[in-house]
C-alpha positions as CSV (number, residue, x, y, z in Angstrom):
1,M,-219.5,-71.4,-232.2
2,L,-222.7,-69.9,-231.0
3,L,-223.1,-68.9,-227.4
4,D,-226.4,-68.8,-225.7
5,S,-227.4,-65.9,-223.5
6,Q,-226.4,-67.7,-220.3
7,D,-222.8,-68.3,-221.6
8,V,-222.6,-64.7,-222.7
9,F,-223.6,-63.6,-219.2
10,L,-221.0,-65.8,-217.5
11,F,-218.3,-64.7,-219.8
12,G,-219.1,-61.0,-219.1
13,F,-219.1,-61.6,-215.4
14,C,-215.7,-63.3,-215.4
15,K,-214.3,-60.4,-217.4
16,V,-215.6,-57.9,-214.9
17,D,-214.3,-60.1,-212.0
18,D,-210.8,-60.3,-213.6
19,W,-210.8,-56.6,-214.0
20,I,-211.7,-56.0,-210.4
21,M,-209.0,-58.4,-209.1
22,S,-206.4,-56.8,-211.4
23,A,-207.2,-53.3,-210.1
24,L,-207.1,-54.5,-206.5
25,L,-203.7,-56.2,-206.8
26,S,-202.4,-53.2,-208.6
27,S,-203.4,-50.9,-205.8
28,L,-201.8,-53.3,-203.2
29,R,-198.6,-53.3,-205.1
30,H,-198.8,-49.5,-205.4
31,Y,-198.9,-49.1,-201.6
32,S,-196.3,-51.9,-201.0
33,L,-198.5,-53.6,-198.5
34,F,-197.3,-57.1,-199.6
35,C,-193.8,-56.0,-200.7
36,R,-192.3,-54.5,-197.5
37,P,-188.6,-55.2,-197.4
38,P,-187.2,-57.1,-194.3
39,S,-185.0,-54.1,-193.4
40,S,-188.0,-51.9,-192.8
41,L,-189.6,-54.2,-190.2
42,P,-189.7,-52.6,-186.7
43,E,-187.0,-53.7,-184.3
44,Y,-188.0,-55.4,-181.1
45,E,-187.2,-53.4,-177.9
46,L,-186.0,-55.4,-174.9
47,R,-188.4,-55.0,-172.1
48,F,-187.9,-55.8,-168.4
49,L,-189.9,-56.4,-165.3
50,H,-188.5,-54.5,-162.3
51,C,-188.6,-55.8,-158.8
52,T,-191.2,-53.8,-156.9
53,C,-189.3,-54.1,-153.6
54,C,-185.8,-52.8,-154.5
55,R,-186.5,-51.2,-158.0
56,R,-183.0,-52.2,-159.0
57,S,-183.2,-55.9,-159.9
58,K,-184.9,-56.8,-163.2
59,I,-185.7,-59.7,-165.5
60,M,-186.4,-59.8,-169.3
61,I,-190.1,-60.4,-170.2
62,S,-188.9,-63.1,-172.6
63,G,-187.6,-65.1,-169.7
64,L,-190.8,-64.8,-167.7
65,D,-191.5,-68.5,-168.0
66,I,-188.4,-69.3,-166.0
67,L,-189.4,-67.0,-163.1
68,N,-189.7,-69.4,-160.2
69,A,-189.3,-69.2,-156.4
70,S,-185.6,-69.2,-156.5
71,V,-185.4,-66.4,-159.0
72,S,-187.9,-64.4,-157.0
73,S,-185.9,-64.7,-153.8
74,E,-182.8,-63.6,-155.7
75,L,-184.5,-60.5,-157.1
76,C,-185.8,-59.5,-153.7
77,Q,-182.8,-60.4,-151.6
78,E,-182.4,-56.7,-150.7
79,K,-185.9,-56.7,-149.2
80,D,-184.6,-58.5,-146.1
81,K,-182.0,-55.9,-145.4
82,P,-183.0,-53.2,-142.9
83,L,-183.2,-49.6,-143.9
84,D,-180.4,-48.8,-141.5
85,S,-177.9,-50.8,-143.7
86,Y,-178.2,-48.3,-146.6
87,Y,-177.1,-45.3,-144.5
88,T,-174.0,-44.4,-142.6
89,A,-174.0,-43.8,-138.9
90,E,-173.8,-40.1,-139.4
91,Q,-176.7,-40.0,-141.8
92,R,-178.8,-42.2,-139.5
93,A,-178.1,-39.8,-136.6
94,V,-179.2,-36.8,-138.7
95,I,-182.4,-38.5,-139.8
96,L,-183.3,-39.7,-136.3
97,Q,-182.6,-36.3,-134.8
98,C,-185.0,-34.7,-137.2
99,L,-187.7,-37.2,-136.6
100,N,-187.3,-37.4,-132.9
101,T,-187.0,-33.7,-132.1
102,S,-189.0,-31.8,-134.7
103,T,-192.5,-30.5,-133.9
104,E,-195.5,-31.2,-136.1
105,S,-195.1,-27.9,-137.9
106,E,-191.4,-28.5,-138.6
107,L,-192.1,-32.0,-139.9
108,E,-194.6,-30.5,-142.3
109,Q,-191.7,-28.8,-144.1
110,V,-190.1,-32.2,-145.1
111,K,-191.2,-33.7,-148.4
112,L,-194.1,-36.2,-148.1
113,L,-194.7,-35.4,-144.4
114,R,-197.5,-32.9,-144.8
115,G,-200.9,-33.7,-143.3
116,R,-201.5,-37.0,-141.5
117,K,-198.0,-38.4,-141.8
118,A,-196.5,-35.6,-139.6
119,V,-199.3,-36.0,-137.1
120,N,-198.8,-39.8,-137.0
121,I,-195.1,-39.4,-136.4
122,V,-195.7,-37.1,-133.4
123,K,-198.4,-39.5,-132.0
124,Y,-196.2,-42.6,-132.4
125,R,-193.2,-40.8,-130.9
126,T,-195.3,-39.8,-127.9
127,A,-196.8,-43.2,-127.3
128,H,-193.7,-45.3,-128.0
129,G,-190.8,-43.0,-127.3
130,P,-188.1,-41.7,-129.7
131,F,-187.2,-43.7,-132.8
132,N,-184.1,-45.8,-132.2
133,S,-183.6,-47.0,-135.8
134,L,-184.7,-46.1,-139.3
135,E,-186.6,-49.5,-139.6
136,S,-188.8,-48.5,-136.7
137,V,-190.0,-45.5,-138.6
138,M,-192.0,-47.9,-140.9
139,N,-194.2,-48.7,-137.9
140,V,-195.8,-45.3,-138.3
141,P,-199.2,-45.4,-140.1
142,L,-199.1,-44.2,-143.7
143,L,-195.3,-44.3,-143.8
144,K,-194.0,-47.3,-145.8
145,H,-190.7,-48.3,-147.4
146,K,-190.9,-46.2,-150.5
147,S,-192.2,-43.0,-148.8
148,A,-189.7,-43.5,-145.9
149,V,-186.8,-43.5,-148.4
150,I,-188.0,-40.3,-150.0
151,V,-188.4,-38.7,-146.6
152,F,-184.9,-39.7,-145.5
153,A,-183.5,-38.3,-148.8
154,S,-185.3,-35.0,-148.3
155,I,-183.9,-34.7,-144.7
156,L,-180.3,-35.4,-145.8
157,K,-180.4,-33.3,-149.0
158,P,-183.1,-30.7,-148.9
159,T,-184.2,-28.9,-152.0
160,D,-182.1,-25.7,-152.5
161,K,-184.0,-22.4,-152.8
162,K,-182.7,-19.3,-154.5
163,E,-182.8,-17.4,-151.2
164,R,-180.8,-20.0,-149.3
165,K,-177.1,-19.4,-149.0
166,K,-174.5,-21.2,-147.0
167,G,-172.8,-18.0,-145.8
168,K,-173.0,-16.4,-142.4
169,V,-176.3,-15.2,-141.0
170,H,-176.4,-11.4,-141.0
171,L,-178.4,-9.9,-138.2
172,A,-179.7,-7.0,-140.2
173,K,-181.5,-9.3,-142.6
174,F,-183.5,-11.0,-139.9
175,I,-184.5,-8.1,-137.6
176,R,-187.7,-6.3,-138.4
177,P,-188.3,-3.4,-138.5
178,E,-184.8,-2.2,-139.5
179,V,-182.9,-0.5,-136.7
180,D,-179.5,1.2,-136.7
181,R,-177.0,-1.4,-135.8
182,A,-175.3,1.0,-133.4
183,L,-178.5,1.2,-131.3
184,L,-178.6,-2.6,-131.1
185,E,-175.0,-2.8,-130.0
186,D,-175.6,-0.2,-127.3
187,A,-178.4,-2.2,-125.8
188,S,-177.5,-3.3,-122.3
189,S,-180.3,-5.9,-122.1
190,I,-183.1,-7.4,-124.0
191,V,-186.2,-9.6,-123.4
192,S,-186.5,-12.4,-125.8
193,I,-190.2,-13.6,-126.2
194,V,-191.5,-16.8,-127.8
195,C,-195.2,-17.8,-127.8
196,G,-196.6,-21.3,-128.3
197,T,-200.0,-22.8,-128.6
198,N,-200.7,-22.5,-124.9
199,K,-198.0,-20.5,-123.3
200,I,-195.5,-17.6,-123.6
201,A,-191.9,-17.8,-122.5
202,W,-189.3,-15.1,-122.1
203,T,-185.6,-14.6,-121.4
204,H,-184.1,-11.5,-119.9
205,M,-180.4,-11.4,-120.9
206,D,-177.7,-8.7,-120.8
207,R,-174.9,-7.9,-123.2
208,A,-172.5,-10.2,-121.4
209,R,-174.9,-13.1,-122.1
210,T,-175.9,-13.5,-118.5
211,V,-179.4,-14.8,-118.0
212,L,-181.1,-12.4,-115.6
213,D,-184.6,-14.0,-115.7
214,W,-186.0,-17.0,-117.5
215,Q,-189.7,-17.9,-117.2
216,Q,-192.8,-19.1,-119.0
217,A,-196.5,-18.7,-118.3
218,E,-199.5,-20.7,-119.4
219,C,-202.3,-18.8,-121.1
220,K,-205.6,-20.6,-120.6
221,S,-207.5,-18.9,-123.4
222,F,-205.0,-19.9,-126.2
223,M,-206.6,-22.1,-128.9
224,K,-209.4,-23.3,-126.6
225,G,-213.0,-23.0,-127.6
226,M,-214.3,-20.0,-129.4
227,Y,-211.7,-17.2,-130.0
228,M,-212.4,-14.2,-127.7
229,A,-210.1,-11.2,-128.2
230,S,-210.8,-10.0,-124.7
231,D,-209.6,-13.3,-123.2
232,Y,-206.4,-13.2,-125.3
233,L,-205.9,-9.6,-124.2
234,E,-206.3,-10.4,-120.6
235,D,-203.9,-13.4,-120.7
236,I,-201.2,-11.5,-122.6
237,S,-201.5,-8.4,-120.4
238,T,-201.0,-10.6,-117.3
239,V,-197.8,-12.1,-118.8
240,I,-196.5,-8.7,-119.9
241,S,-196.9,-7.3,-116.4
242,S,-194.1,-9.7,-115.3
243,F,-191.6,-8.5,-118.0
244,P,-188.6,-6.6,-116.6
245,P,-187.6,-3.3,-118.3
246,A,-185.2,-3.7,-121.2
247,D,-183.8,-1.7,-124.1
248,F,-185.5,-4.0,-126.7
249,F,-188.2,-6.6,-126.7
250,L,-187.5,-9.4,-129.3
251,V,-190.5,-11.3,-130.5
252,E,-190.0,-14.5,-132.4
253,K,-191.4,-14.4,-136.0
254,P,-192.9,-17.9,-136.7
255,S,-191.8,-19.7,-139.9
256,I,-195.1,-21.4,-140.7
257,S,-196.0,-21.0,-144.4
258,P,-199.5,-19.6,-145.1
259,Q,-199.8,-22.2,-147.9
260,N,-199.7,-25.0,-145.3
261,T,-203.5,-25.1,-144.8
262,S,-203.4,-27.8,-142.1
263,L,-201.6,-25.4,-139.7
264,Y,-203.7,-22.3,-140.6
265,P,-205.4,-22.1,-137.2
266,V,-201.9,-22.2,-135.5
267,L,-200.6,-19.5,-137.8
268,V,-203.6,-17.3,-137.1
269,H,-203.1,-17.8,-133.4
270,L,-199.4,-17.0,-133.4
271,R,-199.9,-13.9,-135.5
272,T,-202.7,-12.7,-133.2
273,V,-200.5,-13.0,-130.2
274,E,-197.6,-11.4,-132.0
275,A,-199.8,-8.4,-132.9
276,M,-201.0,-8.0,-129.4
277,L,-197.4,-8.2,-128.0
278,F,-196.3,-5.4,-130.4
279,A,-199.3,-3.2,-129.4
280,L,-199.0,-3.7,-125.7
281,L,-195.2,-3.4,-125.5
282,T,-194.7,-0.4,-127.8
283,P,-194.7,2.8,-125.8
284,A,-195.9,6.1,-127.1
285,R,-193.0,7.6,-129.1
286,E,-192.1,10.3,-131.5
287,P,-192.4,9.4,-135.3
288,E,-188.6,9.6,-135.8
289,S,-187.7,7.5,-132.7
290,P,-186.5,3.9,-133.2
291,P,-188.9,1.1,-132.4
292,K,-188.5,-0.8,-129.2
293,V,-190.3,-4.0,-130.1
294,L,-188.6,-6.1,-132.9
295,N,-189.2,-9.3,-134.7
296,M,-186.4,-11.9,-135.2
297,M,-186.9,-14.7,-137.7
298,R,-187.1,-18.2,-136.3
299,T,-185.1,-19.6,-139.2
300,A,-182.2,-17.3,-138.5
301,V,-181.9,-18.6,-135.0
302,G,-182.1,-22.2,-136.3
303,R,-179.3,-21.6,-138.8
304,H,-177.1,-19.9,-136.2
305,F,-177.2,-23.0,-134.0
306,N,-177.2,-25.5,-137.0
307,L,-180.7,-26.7,-136.1
308,I,-182.0,-26.7,-139.7
309,V,-182.3,-30.2,-141.1
310,G,-184.0,-30.5,-144.4
311,D,-186.6,-27.8,-144.6
312,C,-187.4,-27.9,-140.9
313,R,-185.9,-26.6,-137.7
314,T,-185.2,-29.3,-135.0
315,S,-185.4,-28.9,-131.3
316,G,-182.6,-26.9,-129.6
317,A,-183.1,-28.7,-126.2
318,E,-179.7,-30.4,-126.5
319,R,-178.0,-27.1,-127.1
320,V,-179.6,-25.6,-124.0
321,R,-178.7,-28.5,-121.8
322,K,-175.1,-28.2,-123.0
323,M,-175.1,-24.5,-122.2
324,M,-176.4,-25.1,-118.7
325,T,-173.8,-27.8,-118.1
326,E,-171.0,-25.5,-119.3
327,S,-172.2,-22.7,-117.1
328,V,-171.6,-24.9,-114.1
329,M,-168.4,-26.7,-115.3
330,K,-166.5,-24.1,-117.3
331,Q,-164.8,-21.0,-116.2
332,D,-165.7,-19.0,-119.3
333,P,-169.1,-20.4,-120.5
334,R,-170.9,-19.4,-123.6
335,V,-173.9,-18.4,-121.4
336,L,-173.9,-17.7,-117.7
337,F,-176.9,-19.0,-115.7
338,P,-177.6,-18.1,-112.1
339,H,-177.5,-21.2,-109.9
340,D,-181.1,-20.9,-108.9
341,L,-182.2,-21.0,-112.6
342,V,-180.1,-24.0,-113.3
343,L,-181.8,-25.9,-110.5
344,K,-185.2,-24.7,-111.6
345,H,-184.9,-25.7,-115.2
346,R,-182.5,-28.6,-115.1
347,N,-185.3,-31.2,-115.8
348,S,-187.3,-29.0,-118.3
349,F,-185.6,-30.4,-121.4
350,Q,-185.6,-34.1,-121.0
351,M,-186.2,-36.2,-124.2
352,S,-188.6,-38.5,-122.4
353,S,-190.8,-35.6,-121.2
354,R,-194.0,-34.9,-123.3
355,N,-193.5,-31.1,-122.7
356,R,-189.8,-30.4,-123.0
357,G,-190.1,-26.7,-122.5
358,E,-189.7,-25.8,-126.2
359,E,-190.8,-22.3,-125.7
360,L,-188.3,-21.8,-122.8
361,C,-185.6,-23.3,-125.0
362,D,-186.4,-21.1,-128.0
363,A,-186.6,-17.9,-126.0
364,L,-183.1,-18.5,-124.6
365,L,-181.6,-19.5,-128.0
366,Q,-183.1,-16.4,-129.6
367,A,-181.5,-14.1,-127.0
368,V,-178.1,-15.8,-127.4
369,A,-178.2,-15.6,-131.2
370,F,-179.0,-11.9,-131.0
371,F,-176.0,-11.0,-129.0
372,E,-173.6,-13.4,-130.8
373,L,-174.7,-12.1,-134.3
374,L,-174.0,-8.5,-133.2
375,R,-170.4,-9.5,-132.6
376,E,-169.9,-10.8,-136.1
């Protein structure tokens, strides 16, 4: 049979088309794209939706279509529980003590409380009084449920540092510069000095832990307007002129970290006052003679009186009030206060007061810690 040219063309095209299809199917079979065994199929992983309130309840995504109002209320049933119900009475007391008594700089040491949160806590506490429950903490701006839980956990279980040990506080490690312990033990009296943002407080105490003098003075130039070294010098010199003679002058070493940029102006102020105190109180002496002005670490005093909660030191006002009461009531008190000083400062450490005499309190505790650590 004879084929015309058109039939020949169609026949050749079909041959080429068959060859292309055969090659394509062969390559597909070669790479097993259409021959994947059932056992090699990926397994489905069960996925869940977690409750955003409690983070513990969950529901499978496959059952999302049955999620209705009743299921939602069941998932979030823990939301209605107050924060206080998740902590014991002892834990609540520790948390509230830290939040109610810590200064702004001390609150900055707690996780998540740097910056505005610490400022807001102090402002809220000043305006509304101390927190009476953990639930009331959530009224503070920027402090919600999730962040509050993290803050509470940080207070109850602070992050351990390599330098931190639970043993006794050794005096030699927290007195700078180093002085022979025998010279410290021979001291008949010391003047303990603590400076704040607007005042300086001091305590004159003898070896028997009798308070000989206990005062504070306001310094008008501190952290007001432009810094003037001459104004600082005049205020500090006036305060020092009231100091009694003593064997050693003990100046508190602040515990503010230089990395905390929000408190950098306070840190610079405290170090400036500290340097001037050392310069003005240090007499002319021989190169080999021991120093008369010493630093004592603030954290060491806090640990001695169990005032460290989390990474911050809480107020010691309650300890001081107890010492003053024991001085009147007990025959052998921890610290002996003259009657006139008890009457003078009996209302200086009230919780409701905006200025609870923190500098006075810290100056006294530093002096007590110094003599008690010498006995250990």
